[in-house]
Structure formats: C-alpha cells, structure tokens
C-alpha positions in Angstrom: 72.0 57.9 90.6 75.5 57.7 91.9 77.2 60.6 93.7 79.2 62.7 91.3 82.9 63.2 91.9 82.8 66.9 90.7 80.4 69.8 90.7 80.7 73.4 89.9 79.0 74.3 93.2 78.4 72.1 96.2 75.7 73.2 98.6 75.9 71.6 102.1 72.5 71.4 103.8 69.0 70.7 102.7 67.0 73.1 104.8 65.1 76.0 103.4 68.3 78.1 103.0 70.3 75.4 101.2 67.4 74.6 98.9 66.7 78.3 98.1 70.4 78.8 97.3 70.4 75.7 95.0 67.2 76.8 93.4 68.4 80.3 92.5 71.8 79.1 91.3 70.1 76.7 88.9 67.2 79.0 87.9 68.9 82.3 87.5 72.5 81.3 86.6 72.2 77.9 85.0 74.9 76.7 87.4 75.8 73.0 87.9 74.7 72.5 91.5 75.0 69.6 93.8 73.2 69.8 97.1 74.2 67.3 99.9 72.1 66.7 102.9 73.2 64.4 105.8 69.7 63.4 106.7 66.5 64.3 104.9 65.4 67.6 103.4 63.9 70.0 106.0 65.7 68.3 108.9 67.4 70.3 111.6 65.4 73.5 112.3 63.4 74.1 109.1 60.7 71.4 109.7 59.6 72.9 113.0 59.7 76.6 112.2 56.5 78.6 112.8 56.5 79.9 109.2 56.0 83.6 109.9 56.8 85.8 106.9 57.3 89.5 107.7 59.0 92.1 105.5 59.7 95.4 107.2 63.2 96.0 108.6 65.1 99.2 109.3 67.4 98.5 106.3 66.0 99.1 102.8 68.1 96.3 101.4 67.0 93.7 103.9 63.4 94.8 103.5 63.8 94.3 99.7 65.3 90.9 100.3 62.3 89.9 102.5 59.8 91.3 100.0 61.3 89.1 97.4 60.7 86.1 99.6 57.0 87.0 99.8 56.9 87.4 96.0 58.6 84.1 95.4 56.4 82.2 97.9 53.2 83.5 96.2 54.3 82.1 92.8 56.3 79.0 93.6 53.4 76.5 93.7 52.3 77.5 90.2 55.8 76.9 89.0 56.6 73.6 90.7 53.2 72.1 91.4 54.0 71.8 95.1 52.0 74.0 97.4 53.8 76.2 99.9 51.0 76.9 102.4 51.3 80.6 101.7 48.6 82.8 103.3 48.7 86.6 103.1 47.0 87.2 106.5 48.8 90.4 107.4 50.6 91.2 110.6 49.6 93.3 113.6 52.3 94.6 115.9 51.0 95.9 119.2 52.2 99.0 121.0 51.6 98.7 124.8 53.5 101.9 125.6 54.2 105.3 124.1 57.8 104.5 123.3 56.7 101.5 121.1 54.1 103.7 119.5 56.7 106.3 118.5 58.7 103.5 117.0 55.8 102.3 114.9 55.0 105.8 113.7 58.6 106.1 112.5 58.4 102.7 110.9 55.3 103.8 109.0 57.3 106.5 107.4 60.1 104.0 106.7 57.6 101.6 105.2 56.2 104.2 102.9 59.7 105.1 101.7 60.3 101.4 101.0 57.0 101.1 99.0 55.3 99.0 101.7 51.7 99.5 102.7 51.5 100.0 106.5 48.6 101.3 108.6 48.6 102.7 112.1 45.5 101.5 114.0 43.6 102.5 117.1 42.9 99.9 119.9 39.2 99.8 118.7 40.3 98.9 115.1 42.6 96.2 116.5 39.8 94.8 118.5 37.6 94.6 115.4 40.3 92.6 113.6 41.2 90.4 116.6 38.1 90.0 118.8 39.7 87.6 121.2 42.4 90.0 122.1 42.6 92.2 125.2 43.1 95.7 123.9 42.4 97.9 126.9 46.0 98.7 127.6 47.0 99.3 124.0 48.3 102.6 122.7 47.8 101.4 119.1 49.2 98.9 116.6 50.8 98.8 113.2 49.4 96.6 110.4 51.2 95.3 107.3 48.5 93.6 105.1 51.0 91.9 102.8 52.8 89.9 105.6 51.7 86.4 106.1 52.6 82.8 106.9 53.6 79.6 105.1 54.6 76.0 105.6 58.4 75.8 105.9 58.6 72.2 104.9 56.4 72.7 101.9 58.4 75.7 100.7 61.6 73.7 101.0 60.3 70.8 99.0 58.9 73.1 96.4 62.3 74.9 96.1 64.0 71.5 95.9 61.7 70.4 93.1 62.3 73.7 91.3 66.0 73.3 91.6 65.8 69.7 90.2 63.6 70.9 87.3 66.6 73.1 86.3 69.2 70.4 86.5 70.4 70.6 90.2 71.2 67.3 91.8 70.2 66.6 95.4 71.5 63.8 97.5 70.1 62.9 100.9 71.8 60.7 103.5 75.3 61.8 102.5 77.4 63.3 105.3 80.1 65.9 104.7 83.1 64.9 106.8 85.6 67.5 105.6 86.2 70.6 103.4 89.0 70.3 100.8 91.1 73.4 100.2 94.3 74.4 98.4 96.3 77.7 98.5 93.6 79.5 100.4 90.7 78.4 98.2 88.0 75.8 98.8 88.3 73.0 96.3 85.6 70.5 97.3 84.3 68.3 100.1 85.0 65.0 101.7 81.9 62.8 102.3 81.2 59.4 103.7 80.4 58.4 100.1 83.6 59.8 98.6 85.3 63.1 97.7 83.8 65.7 95.5 85.9 68.4 93.9 84.2 71.7 93.3 84.8 75.3 92.3 82.7 76.7 95.1 81.5 75.2 98.5 78.5 76.7 100.2 77.8 76.1 103.9 74.1 76.1 104.5 74.3 73.6 107.3 72.0 75.4 109.8 72.5 74.0 113.3 75.7 72.4 112.1 77.1 75.4 110.2 79.6 76.1 112.9 81.0 72.5 112.7 81.2 72.7 108.9 83.0 76.0 109.2 85.5 74.4 111.5 86.2 71.7 109.0 87.3 74.5 106.6 89.1 76.6 109.2 86.4 79.2 109.0 84.8 80.8 112.1 81.0 80.7 111.9 79.9 82.3 115.2 76.4 81.0 115.9 74.8 79.2 118.9 71.7 77.1 119.0 69.1 78.1 121.6 65.9 76.4 122.7 62.8 77.9 121.1 59.4 77.3 122.6 55.8 77.4 121.3 52.5 76.0 122.2 49.6 75.0 120.0 46.1 75.0 121.5 43.1 72.8 120.8 40.5 74.4 118.5 39.7 77.8 119.9 36.2 79.1 119.8 35.8 82.5 118.2 39.2 82.6 116.6 38.8 83.9 113.0 40.3 81.8 110.3 43.1 83.6 108.6 43.4 86.0 111.5 46.4 88.3 111.2 49.7 87.2 112.7 50.1 89.0 116.1 53.4 90.2 117.4 53.8 91.7 120.9 57.4 92.6 121.3 57.1 94.0 124.8 55.6 90.7 125.9 58.1 88.6 124.0 55.5 86.6 122.1 53.8 86.0 118.7 50.4 84.5 117.9 49.5 82.6 114.7 46.1 81.1 113.7 46.6 77.6 112.5 43.6 75.6 111.2 41.4 77.0 114.0 44.0 76.5 116.7 46.3 79.1 118.1 50.1 78.8 118.0 51.8 81.0 120.5 55.6 81.3 120.4 58.0 83.0 122.8 61.4 84.8 122.8 62.3 84.9 126.5 64.6 87.8 127.5 67.1 85.2 128.9 67.5 82.5 126.3 68.4 78.9 127.0 71.4 77.7 125.0 71.5 74.2 123.6 74.4 71.9 122.6 77.1 74.5 123.3 79.7 72.0 122.1 77.9 71.3 118.9 74.6 69.8 117.8 74.5 65.9 117.7 75.0 64.5 114.3 71.9 62.4 114.5 69.6 65.2 115.6 67.6 65.1 112.4 64.0 65.6 113.4 64.6 65.8 117.1 62.8 67.7 119.8 63.9 68.9 123.2 62.2 68.3 126.6 59.4 70.5 127.8 60.3 73.3 130.1 57.2 75.1 131.4 59.3 77.1 133.9 61.3 78.7 131.2 58.3 80.3 129.5 56.0 80.7 132.5 56.3 84.5 132.7 55.7 84.9 128.9 52.8 82.4 128.9 51.1 84.3 131.7 51.4 87.5 129.7 50.0 85.7 126.6 47.0 84.5 128.6 46.3 88.1 129.7 46.6 89.2 126.1 44.3 86.5 124.7 42.1 85.4 127.7 40.6 82.5 125.7 44.0 80.7 126.3 43.0 80.2 129.9 40.1 77.9 129.0 41.4 76.3 125.9 43.4 73.1 126.1 47.1 72.9 125.0 47.4 70.4 122.2 51.2 70.6 121.8 54.1 72.0 123.8 57.0 72.3 121.4 60.7 72.9 122.1 63.2 72.8 119.2 66.6 74.5 118.6 67.2 77.5 116.4 70.5 79.2 115.6 71.4 82.7 116.8 74.4 84.9 116.2 76.1 87.3 118.7 74.9 90.5 117.0 71.5 89.1 115.9 72.5 89.5 112.2 72.7 86.6 110.0 75.9 85.3 108.3 75.9 85.6 104.5 78.7 85.8 102.1 82.2 84.6 101.3 84.5 83.6 104.2 87.2 86.2 104.6 90.0 83.7 105.1 89.0 81.0 102.5 88.1 82.0 98.9 85.2 80.2 97.2 83.8 79.1 100.6 80.4 80.8 101.2 78.2 80.8 104.3 74.5 81.3 104.7 73.6 80.5 108.4 72.6 81.9 111.8 69.2 83.4 110.7 68.1 84.2 114.3 64.6 82.7 113.9 63.8 84.6 110.7 65.1 82.0 108.3 61.8 81.3 106.6 61.1 84.9 105.7 64.7 85.5 104.7 65.3 82.3 102.7 63.9 83.4 99.3 65.8 86.7 99.2 69.0 85.3 100.9 69.2 82.4 98.4 68.8 84.8 95.5 71.4 87.3 96.9 73.9 84.5 97.7 73.5 83.0 94.2 74.3 86.4 92.7 77.3 86.8 95.0 78.7 83.3 94.1 78.3 83.7 90.3 78.9 87.5 89.9 81.4 88.2 92.6 79.0 90.5 94.5 75.3 90.7 95.5 73.0 93.2 93.8 71.9 94.5 97.1 73.9 96.4 99.8 74.2 93.6 102.4 76.5 95.4 104.8 73.8 94.8 107.5 74.6 91.1 107.5 
C-alpha cells in the first residue's frame, strides 16, 4: 500500500494516544484517517509504561474521561480479537498521616458524587488484602475496586486494529519532517516519503510532540524526565491479582505482575532527559541505571514491603516520560494554528487517559468542541 497524498485527518504518532485518536475518529465519526508513525507502533514511551489504570480525579469531567477508558479496555478485546491484558484488581491508596486521611475522606464523598464505588479501610482491613505490607504506621486507606491494570502495548495494537477495521490507514517507518500551513491553518504534513495534504493535523508524537509543534510554529510545553521502576524475581506470598498499591507520601506505586512485584517511583526532584529534544532514533530505547536517584524511595518501599529486602531484583528499568509545567496534559486545538490539534504531555497517566482522551479529541476535531468540560487540561 502506497502512502496517500491526501487524507481528511493525519494523526502523527503511533503510541497509545495516537492510536486511540485514530480509532475514535474512524469508529465514531467515520472519518478518513491516516496515522503516521516514524518507527513502530508503541515506540517512544508507550511500550514501557507500567499500565496502571485509575479513575478518580478532583474534576468530574476528567474522572468521566478516565472511567470511559476503563469501559473501553474491558470491551476492546471482544471487538478486535486482540487481548489488552486488562485486570480489574482495584487500587489501594495508603494514608500514612492524618492530612492524607482527611483527603481520602473528602475523595470518598467526591467519588460517590461521581458515581464511583470507593471504600475507606482500616489498617487491619488493608493488611488482610495485602499481607506482605507493613501497616503498623497507617491511618487507613482508600480502595477503588474498579481500578486496575493493563498491557499498554496490547491496548495500542488492539486500538490500531480497531481503527483499521473501520478504514483507517496506518503507516509505520514514515517520518514527519514538517507541517504545512496556509493563512493560519494547517494544511498537511511533509514526510520523508512525500507530502500529504490534509484538512486536520493531529500531533500525538509523545516524546517528540514539542519538536512536531515547533515544525508548525506551535508551542507544546513538555519535557521528558527519567522514570524508574524495578521488577523483582518471583515473590513468595504475593497474591496473584493483588490490588495496585499507591503510597503518595513515599512517592511509590506497587503492582503485582505474574507473581513478581513492580515498584515504580516519582522522586520529589525529577531528573530531566534530553532537554534539547529526544533523539530521532530513540524508538525502543532505555536509559542507564541510576540507583542513587531512587535510593531514598527504594528504602521506603522496602520498609513498606519488607519482602523486597530478601527478593532479588530481576529488572531495573529507566525510561523517559513526558511532563508538563502544570502537571496537566495538553489536549485540543492550537490557539495560533487552526486545524492543528495536540494530545501530548500526559504526565505518566497516558495509559489510563488514552481511551477517554482519544474519544474527546475526536469529538473536538469533528464537532468543533468536546462533549466534556475539559478546562482542566
């Protein structure tokens, strides 16, 4: 199949965000969609994401967007025949101080108003659900049973197949080298395989979204930072399908993975990567180990789950993810270039946001506005 010279909508980037946008444009709006990926689908940051899927946020609209993602991921395999790895394990958020406990009690009221089931648990109840965890210092925890986890690469491939099933065309190994515009409107893209005229251009380029924005004269304020997680050897006594564990005051999350434990970190002082722009050939690349960077958080994680101290580390992973200055993702039409849309900078919640963000952006592109109030992004 040769690369077309025209498409109604060109989507740049074949990560989970780009594939979700293409899928919803094709499924919900019967749009003529062409997705272009410089490397292979899932490359960049999608392939190495931890795959946590939470739903509750302080905004009703964003919570609704995330809930849609969960609903989509539970049904997608039946539609496309490609599994997504979705597991509804639930999520525990630990309160290690009274201030956090007050926050969770407020969130429980918020969850109820949003129609989400959420429980407040005692330390003893938490211990029963997560026997390997140290709970002696806990005030309590919140539990959302409908949260879960999935495989980011599998979701992306399933979305891509669903898009193709509805007529979308997807081309890998085609690099965008420029954005065409005329009289303040995007009119297409320049690629290393030829120019493509388009009515709408969508920047879902992930780590490279800032560079693609620059091609169009559009500011896309995001910066990649190193993100670390470790995966243990098989851990004795770890329940299969244990709830995802989040400990905000210890800057960590825990996820059971085939009998192993994945522990990820969000250090208070992040480590920027590729300040001048991500290398073009960083397709499935990883970054060097840096034990010193996560040493304080790893020590806290070992105290929280003491079994970590006598379980071997199978994998130390370091890969980049994109963050924005205000920790809100970038979604919508560029203010200075009509028909140029951006979906990027998801601040490490791209997997849980992808389904709803793709749907909302598709509505915005076709209908002129999203069906949700997205003033929070």
